[in-house]
C-alpha positions as CSV (number, residue, x, y, z in Angstrom):
1,X,-70.4,150.1,-116.0
2,X,-70.5,146.4,-115.7
3,X,-70.8,145.0,-112.2
4,X,-68.8,141.8,-112.4
5,X,-69.4,140.9,-108.8
6,X,-73.2,140.5,-109.4
7,X,-72.9,138.3,-112.5
8,X,-74.2,134.8,-112.1
9,X,-72.3,131.7,-113.1
10,X,-73.3,130.3,-116.5
11,X,-75.1,127.0,-116.7
12,X,-73.3,124.8,-119.3
13,X,-76.1,122.2,-119.6
14,X,-79.8,122.3,-119.2
15,X,-81.1,123.8,-116.0
16,X,-82.4,121.4,-113.4
17,X,-86.2,121.7,-113.4
18,X,-87.2,118.5,-111.5
19,X,-86.0,117.2,-108.2
20,X,-86.6,113.5,-107.6
21,X,-85.5,112.9,-104.0
22,X,-86.8,114.8,-100.9
23,X,-88.6,114.4,-97.7
24,X,-91.3,117.1,-97.8
25,X,-94.4,115.3,-96.6
26,X,-94.9,116.4,-92.9
27,X,-94.6,113.8,-90.1
28,X,-93.9,110.7,-92.2
29,X,-90.1,110.4,-91.6
30,X,-87.1,112.5,-90.5
31,X,-87.9,115.3,-93.0
32,X,-90.2,118.3,-92.5
33,X,-92.4,118.4,-89.4
34,X,-95.4,120.5,-90.6
35,X,-97.0,122.1,-93.6
36,X,-95.5,125.5,-92.8
37,X,-92.0,124.0,-93.1
38,X,-92.9,122.3,-96.3
39,X,-94.2,125.6,-97.7
40,X,-91.0,127.5,-96.8
41,X,-88.8,124.9,-98.5
42,X,-91.0,124.5,-101.6
43,X,-91.0,128.3,-102.2
44,X,-87.2,128.2,-102.1
45,X,-87.2,125.5,-104.7
46,X,-89.5,127.6,-106.9
47,X,-87.1,130.6,-106.5
48,X,-84.3,128.4,-107.8
49,X,-86.2,127.5,-110.9
50,X,-87.6,124.1,-110.1
51,X,-91.0,123.4,-111.7
52,X,-91.6,119.9,-110.4
53,X,-90.8,118.0,-107.1
54,X,-91.1,114.3,-106.6
55,X,-90.9,113.8,-102.9
56,X,-89.8,110.5,-101.5
57,X,-90.6,109.6,-97.8
58,X,-88.5,106.8,-96.2
59,X,-90.1,103.4,-96.1
60,X,-88.2,101.2,-93.6
61,X,-89.5,98.2,-91.7
62,X,-87.8,99.0,-88.4
63,X,-88.7,102.7,-88.2
64,X,-90.7,104.5,-90.9
65,X,-93.4,102.0,-91.7
66,X,-95.1,104.1,-94.3
67,X,-97.5,102.6,-96.7
68,X,-98.3,103.8,-100.3
69,X,-101.8,104.8,-99.0
70,X,-100.4,106.9,-96.2
71,X,-97.9,108.7,-98.5
72,X,-100.5,109.5,-101.2
73,X,-103.0,110.7,-98.6
74,X,-100.4,113.1,-97.1
75,X,-99.5,114.2,-100.6
76,X,-103.1,115.3,-101.2
77,X,-103.1,117.1,-97.9
78,X,-99.9,119.0,-99.0
79,X,-101.4,119.9,-102.4
80,X,-104.5,121.2,-100.7
81,X,-102.4,123.3,-98.3
82,X,-100.3,124.7,-101.2
83,X,-103.4,125.6,-103.2
84,X,-104.7,127.5,-100.2
85,X,-101.5,129.5,-100.2
86,X,-101.6,130.1,-104.0
87,X,-98.3,128.2,-104.4
88,X,-98.1,126.6,-107.9
89,X,-95.7,123.8,-108.6
90,X,-96.1,120.2,-109.8
91,X,-95.6,117.9,-106.9
92,X,-95.7,114.1,-106.8
93,X,-94.8,111.4,-104.4
94,X,-92.8,108.2,-104.7
95,X,-90.8,106.6,-101.9
96,X,-87.2,105.9,-100.8
97,X,-87.3,102.2,-99.9
98,X,-84.7,100.7,-97.6
99,X,-83.4,97.3,-98.9
100,X,-84.4,94.8,-96.3
101,X,-86.4,91.5,-96.1
102,X,-89.7,93.4,-95.9
103,X,-89.1,95.2,-99.2
104,X,-88.0,92.0,-100.9
105,X,-91.3,90.4,-99.8
106,X,-93.3,93.4,-101.0
107,X,-91.7,93.0,-104.5
108,X,-92.1,89.2,-104.5
109,X,-95.8,89.5,-103.5
110,X,-96.5,92.3,-106.1
111,X,-97.6,94.8,-103.4
112,X,-98.2,98.2,-104.9
113,X,-95.0,100.3,-104.6
114,X,-94.6,104.0,-105.3
115,X,-92.4,104.8,-108.3
116,X,-91.8,107.8,-110.6
117,X,-91.2,108.2,-114.3
118,X,-90.8,104.9,-116.2
119,X,-91.4,102.7,-113.1
120,X,-88.2,104.0,-111.5
121,X,-87.9,102.7,-107.9
122,X,-85.7,104.6,-105.6
123,X,-83.9,102.5,-102.9
124,X,-81.2,102.8,-100.4
125,X,-79.3,100.3,-98.3
126,X,-76.8,99.7,-95.5
127,X,-74.1,102.3,-95.6
128,X,-71.3,100.2,-94.3
129,X,-71.5,96.7,-95.9
130,X,-73.0,95.4,-99.1
131,X,-76.4,93.7,-98.5
132,X,-76.1,90.0,-99.1
133,X,-79.3,90.0,-101.2
134,X,-78.4,93.1,-103.4
135,X,-77.8,91.4,-106.7
136,X,-80.8,89.1,-106.3
137,X,-82.9,92.1,-105.4
138,X,-81.9,94.0,-108.5
139,X,-82.7,90.9,-110.7
140,X,-86.1,90.6,-108.9
141,X,-86.9,94.2,-109.6
142,X,-86.1,93.8,-113.3
143,X,-88.3,90.7,-113.6
144,X,-91.2,92.7,-112.0
145,X,-90.8,95.5,-114.5
146,X,-89.1,98.1,-112.2
147,X,-86.0,100.1,-113.0
148,X,-83.9,100.3,-109.8
149,X,-82.5,103.8,-108.9
150,X,-79.8,103.7,-106.2
151,X,-80.0,106.7,-103.9
152,X,-76.8,108.6,-103.1
153,X,-74.3,105.9,-104.2
154,X,-71.4,108.2,-103.2
155,X,-72.4,107.8,-99.5
156,X,-71.9,104.1,-99.2
157,X,-68.6,103.2,-97.5
158,X,-68.2,99.9,-99.3
159,X,-68.7,101.6,-102.7
160,X,-66.4,104.5,-102.0
161,X,-63.6,101.9,-101.4
162,X,-64.5,99.9,-104.5
163,X,-66.0,102.0,-107.3
164,X,-65.8,99.0,-109.6
165,X,-68.8,97.6,-107.7
166,X,-70.9,100.6,-109.0
167,X,-70.0,99.8,-112.6
168,X,-71.2,96.2,-112.0
169,X,-74.5,97.5,-110.6
170,X,-74.9,99.8,-113.6
171,X,-74.3,96.8,-115.9
172,X,-77.1,95.1,-114.0
173,X,-79.5,97.9,-114.9
174,X,-79.2,100.1,-111.8
175,X,-79.4,103.9,-112.4
176,X,-77.5,106.2,-110.0
177,X,-78.9,109.3,-108.2
178,X,-76.2,111.5,-106.7
179,X,-77.0,114.0,-103.9
180,X,-76.2,117.5,-105.0
181,X,-75.2,118.4,-101.4
182,X,-72.5,115.7,-101.5
183,X,-70.6,118.1,-103.8
184,X,-70.2,120.6,-100.9
185,X,-68.6,118.0,-98.6
186,X,-71.6,118.0,-96.3
187,X,-71.7,114.2,-95.8
188,X,-67.9,113.6,-95.8
189,X,-64.8,114.2,-97.9
190,X,-64.9,110.6,-99.3
191,X,-68.6,111.1,-100.3
192,X,-67.6,114.4,-102.1
193,X,-64.7,112.7,-103.9
194,X,-66.8,109.8,-105.0
195,X,-69.6,112.1,-106.3
196,X,-67.0,113.9,-108.3
197,X,-65.6,110.6,-109.7
198,X,-69.1,109.6,-110.8
199,X,-69.6,112.9,-112.6
200,X,-66.2,112.6,-114.2
201,X,-67.1,109.1,-115.5
202,X,-70.5,110.2,-116.6
203,X,-72.2,107.6,-114.3
204,X,-74.8,109.9,-112.9
205,X,-78.4,109.5,-114.1
206,X,-80.2,111.7,-111.7
207,X,-79.3,114.6,-109.3
208,X,-81.4,114.8,-106.2
209,X,-81.5,117.3,-103.3
210,X,-82.3,114.6,-100.6
211,X,-83.9,117.7,-98.9
212,X,-85.0,117.1,-95.3
213,X,-84.8,120.7,-94.0
214,X,-84.0,124.3,-94.9
215,X,-80.3,123.5,-94.2
216,X,-80.4,121.2,-97.2
217,X,-81.9,123.8,-99.4
218,X,-79.0,126.1,-98.4
219,X,-76.5,123.4,-99.4
220,X,-78.3,123.0,-102.7
221,X,-77.9,126.7,-103.4
222,X,-74.3,126.5,-102.3
223,X,-73.5,123.6,-104.7
224,X,-75.1,125.1,-107.8
225,X,-72.3,127.5,-108.8
226,X,-69.7,124.8,-108.4
227,X,-67.7,123.4,-111.3
228,X,-68.9,119.8,-110.6
229,X,-72.6,120.7,-110.4
230,X,-72.2,122.6,-113.7
231,X,-70.4,119.6,-115.2
232,X,-73.2,117.3,-114.1
233,X,-75.6,119.4,-116.0
234,X,-73.8,118.5,-119.2
235,X,-74.6,114.8,-118.6
236,X,-77.7,113.2,-120.1
237,X,-79.6,113.5,-116.7
238,X,-83.1,112.1,-116.6
239,X,-84.5,114.6,-114.2
240,X,-86.1,116.8,-116.8
241,X,-87.6,113.9,-118.8
242,X,-90.1,113.2,-115.9
């Protein structure tokens, strides 16, 4: 006899194998606090079928003043820890850069920045109002050979209220990374609605967990069976090209 209650929802597109946004390096930002916490979360990712994680600590001039060297050193420590526990998964590090004057100067002065894939640079910005230097910053990145990736566009208030601005950013070469947990309504109902609009329009280039804690892993698991997560998997996402 078939047990319909135990059947799993089908995945319409390719399964998501690579996560490109998380905070799993202990003690660098508001993410995990120790290697044991990293281990618990990473094993959950493995159980969900992920084969590669690109973790992205915050870099912010007024709080998390992480350097590329600090991040890469912590990455090696995490790899050593995971090896000691016989946990096998590909793990790399980039960064989630906050758009401020300090970041602009780093780009202008050709300071080494952490990217992933084809020089994809993940950045975030003020949630309430559009940064005055946004368009100039995007142009600067392109002239330096970077491809800007905007983290969680669905969470910015000024973009929720004017989605045409996102189309303009895309036309300027910006790729969009939606947080999977936004589909659960975790951040807000407007964020959930905006994430759905972006999926409907096919404007999503990456999905990311933005995982800071075990709670976020639970949200990721919650979102996966949902219709909009399944629909996102039918888009030409770049996650599995990395």
